C-alpha positions as CSV (number, residue, x, y, z in Angstrom):
1,M,15.4,-2.2,8.3
2,R,12.1,-3.8,9.2
3,G,12.0,-4.2,12.9
4,L,13.7,-4.2,16.3
5,H,14.8,-7.1,18.6
6,G,15.3,-6.7,22.3
7,L,16.6,-3.7,24.2
8,R,20.2,-3.7,23.1
9,G,19.8,-2.2,19.6
10,L,19.5,-5.3,17.5
11,V,17.6,-4.8,14.2
12,R,15.9,-7.1,11.8
13,V,16.6,-6.4,8.1
14,E,14.8,-7.6,5.0
15,V,17.5,-9.1,2.7
16,L,17.7,-7.6,-0.7
17,T,21.2,-8.9,-1.6
18,D,22.1,-12.2,-3.2
19,K,25.1,-12.5,-0.9
20,P,24.0,-11.9,2.7
21,E,26.8,-13.9,4.2
22,L,29.3,-11.5,2.6
23,R,27.4,-8.3,3.1
24,F,26.7,-8.9,6.7
25,K,30.0,-10.1,8.0
26,P,31.1,-8.6,11.3
27,G,33.4,-5.7,10.6
28,E,31.7,-4.7,7.3
29,T,30.2,-1.1,7.2
30,L,26.6,-0.4,6.1
31,Y,25.4,3.1,5.3
32,P,21.8,4.3,6.0
33,E,20.4,5.6,2.8
34,G,21.4,9.2,2.1
35,N,23.9,9.2,5.0
36,S,27.7,9.2,4.7
37,T,28.2,8.0,8.3
38,G,28.6,4.3,8.3
39,L,27.5,1.6,10.9
40,T,29.9,-1.2,11.7
41,I,28.4,-4.6,12.0
42,A,29.2,-6.3,15.3
43,T,27.0,-9.4,15.1
44,A,24.8,-10.8,12.3
45,A,22.8,-14.0,11.9
46,P,19.8,-15.2,9.9
47,V,16.5,-15.0,11.9
48,E,15.8,-18.5,13.2
49,D,12.0,-18.4,12.9
50,G,11.3,-16.1,9.9
51,P,12.7,-14.2,7.0
52,G,15.6,-11.7,7.2
53,W,18.7,-11.3,9.3
54,R,19.2,-9.9,12.8
55,I,22.1,-7.4,13.0
56,G,23.8,-5.5,15.8
57,F,26.0,-2.4,15.2
58,R,28.8,-1.1,17.3
59,E,27.4,2.4,17.1
60,I,23.8,1.4,18.1
61,A,23.7,0.6,21.9
62,D,20.0,0.5,22.6
63,R,16.5,0.2,21.2
64,T,15.9,4.0,21.1
65,A,18.9,4.5,18.8
66,A,17.9,1.6,16.6
67,E,14.4,2.9,16.2
68,R,15.8,5.8,14.1
69,L,16.7,3.2,11.4
70,R,13.2,1.8,11.0
71,D,12.2,1.5,7.3
72,T,15.6,2.8,6.2
73,Y,17.6,1.1,3.4
74,L,21.1,0.1,4.4
75,E,23.7,0.3,1.6
76,I,27.3,-0.9,1.2
77,I,30.1,0.3,-1.0
78,V,31.1,-2.3,-3.6
79,D,33.3,-2.7,-6.6
80,R,30.7,-3.0,-9.4
81,S,33.0,-4.7,-11.9
82,A,34.0,-7.4,-9.4
83,D,30.6,-7.7,-7.7
84,L,28.3,-8.3,-10.6
85,E,28.1,-11.0,-13.2
86,P,28.0,-10.0,-16.8
87,G,24.5,-8.7,-17.8
88,A,23.5,-8.2,-14.1
89,A,22.5,-4.9,-12.6
90,Y,21.6,-3.4,-9.2
91,W,18.0,-2.6,-8.4
92,H,18.7,1.2,-8.2
93,E,20.1,1.0,-11.8
94,V,17.0,-0.7,-13.1
95,I,14.4,1.6,-11.5
96,G,13.6,4.4,-13.9
97,T,14.5,2.5,-17.0
98,E,12.1,2.8,-19.9
99,V,10.3,-0.3,-21.0
100,R,9.3,-1.0,-24.6
101,D,7.7,-3.9,-26.5
102,T,9.2,-5.6,-29.5
103,T,7.6,-3.1,-31.8
104,G,9.2,-0.1,-30.1
105,R,6.1,1.1,-28.3
106,V,6.7,2.7,-24.9
107,M,4.9,0.7,-22.2
108,G,6.1,2.8,-19.2
109,S,9.2,2.7,-16.9
110,V,10.3,0.6,-14.0
111,A,8.9,2.2,-10.8
112,D,9.6,-0.5,-8.3
113,I,11.1,-4.0,-7.9
114,Y,10.1,-6.8,-5.5
115,R,10.9,-10.5,-5.1
116,V,8.6,-13.6,-5.2
117,A,10.2,-16.9,-4.2
118,G,13.6,-15.7,-5.2
119,A,12.5,-14.3,-8.6
120,E,12.6,-10.5,-9.3
121,V,9.5,-8.7,-10.6
122,F,9.5,-5.2,-12.1
123,V,6.6,-2.9,-11.5
124,V,6.0,-0.8,-14.6
125,R,4.0,2.4,-14.5
126,G,3.3,5.5,-16.7
127,G,2.3,3.8,-19.9
128,P,-0.9,3.1,-21.9
129,F,-1.6,0.0,-19.8
130,G,-1.3,1.6,-16.4
131,E,0.5,-0.4,-13.8
132,F,1.6,-4.0,-14.5
133,D,4.2,-6.5,-13.4
134,V,7.0,-7.9,-15.5
135,P,8.7,-11.1,-14.1
136,A,12.4,-10.8,-14.8
137,V,12.6,-14.1,-16.8
138,K,14.1,-14.9,-20.2
139,D,10.8,-15.8,-21.8
140,I,9.6,-12.2,-21.2
141,L,12.8,-10.0,-21.2
142,R,14.0,-9.7,-24.8
143,V,16.5,-7.0,-24.0
144,F,17.8,-6.1,-20.6
145,A,20.3,-3.2,-20.7
146,P,19.5,-0.7,-18.0
147,E,23.0,0.7,-18.3
148,R,21.8,2.3,-21.6
149,G,18.3,2.8,-20.5
150,E,16.7,0.0,-22.4
151,I,14.4,-2.9,-21.4
152,V,12.4,-4.7,-24.1
153,V,9.6,-7.1,-23.2
154,D,7.6,-9.7,-25.2
155,E,4.1,-8.1,-25.2
156,A,2.6,-11.3,-26.6
157,V,3.6,-13.2,-23.4
158,L,2.3,-10.5,-21.1
159,D,-1.0,-10.3,-23.0
160,L,-1.8,-6.9,-21.6
161,E,-4.5,-6.2,-24.3
162,G,-6.5,-9.3,-23.4
163,P,-9.4,-9.2,-21.0
164,P,-8.5,-9.2,-17.3
165,V,-8.5,-12.7,-15.8
166,D,-10.8,-11.6,-13.0
167,A,-13.3,-9.8,-15.3
168,P,-16.9,-10.5,-14.2
169,L,-19.0,-12.8,-16.4
170,P,-22.0,-11.3,-18.2
171,K,-25.2,-11.8,-16.3
172,P,-27.8,-14.1,-17.9
173,R,-31.1,-12.7,-19.0
174,R,-34.0,-13.5,-16.6
175,R,-36.6,-15.6,-18.2
176,A,-40.2,-14.7,-17.8
177,R,-42.1,-16.8,-15.2
178,W,-45.1,-18.8,-16.5
179,S,-48.4,-18.9,-14.7
180,R,-51.8,-20.4,-15.5
181,H,-53.2,-16.9,-15.4
182,G,-51.6,-15.9,-18.7
183,K,-48.5,-13.9,-17.6
184,G,-45.4,-15.3,-19.2
185,R,-47.2,-18.1,-21.0
186,P,-45.4,-19.8,-23.9
187,A,-44.9,-17.7,-27.0
188,D,-47.3,-19.8,-29.1
189,A,-50.1,-19.4,-26.7
190,P,-52.8,-16.8,-27.7
191,G,-52.6,-13.5,-26.0
192,D,-48.8,-13.4,-25.7
193,A,-47.1,-10.0,-26.2
194,P,-44.2,-9.8,-28.7
195,G,-40.8,-10.4,-27.2
196,D,-42.0,-12.5,-24.2
197,V,-39.4,-15.1,-23.3
198,P,-41.2,-18.4,-22.7
199,E,-40.4,-20.7,-19.8
200,E,-41.3,-24.4,-19.4
201,P,-44.5,-24.7,-17.4
202,P,-44.4,-26.5,-14.1
203,V,-44.8,-30.2,-14.3
204,D,-48.1,-31.5,-13.0
205,G,-47.4,-34.8,-11.2
206,G,-50.9,-36.1,-11.6
207,G,-50.9,-35.9,-15.4
208,G,-54.4,-34.2,-15.5
209,A,-55.8,-30.7,-15.0
210,P,-54.3,-28.3,-12.5
211,R,-55.4,-28.9,-9.0
212,P,-57.5,-26.1,-7.4
213,P,-55.7,-23.8,-5.0
214,V,-55.4,-24.9,-1.4
215,T,-57.1,-22.6,1.2
216,D,-57.4,-22.6,5.0
217,D,-61.2,-22.7,4.8
218,P,-62.8,-26.0,5.8
219,D,-64.9,-27.9,3.3
């Protein structure tokens, strides 16, 4: 539950189900996480101007009572065999599953799951690469079997051993400045110290000898 609406106990929920029209039908019972006492849906509709659904419960009469549900997961009892397609799993079944690459190397375990534009992304932690994301797509998931504690990913596609995409570029070496007084003059000029990096001298627009310095003193 993400927020409240009005004074009559309506709540706004973030949708984590693929079937909100079925889950949020009036008369269905939702259970606050870790609580065996259910809440009966009285009204439910998608939020008109944003994400999520707005739900009213028969047992929640005012804003004060609804406040106790803030940031609570709401669950429903389902028949797993009838509810899921073959090869699918619920999020809570995926979290904690060990993740390996195609060579058998352990890369961590699924610590969290989130959605981006309808696609699910697994957050993997606890392995040699630290925390990284695994999009749940066929090009990356080679084996997806959380029921037996097994997820295998294509490490070549993830490219976790490559340099970070936002790694800073190496700083260029500063070139020595050239002056007519001998500091930083070209390497082939007499008096240069070994290792000096030459720089092109300034272009004299007149084509002749350097002009004398300009001062504020009158002629």
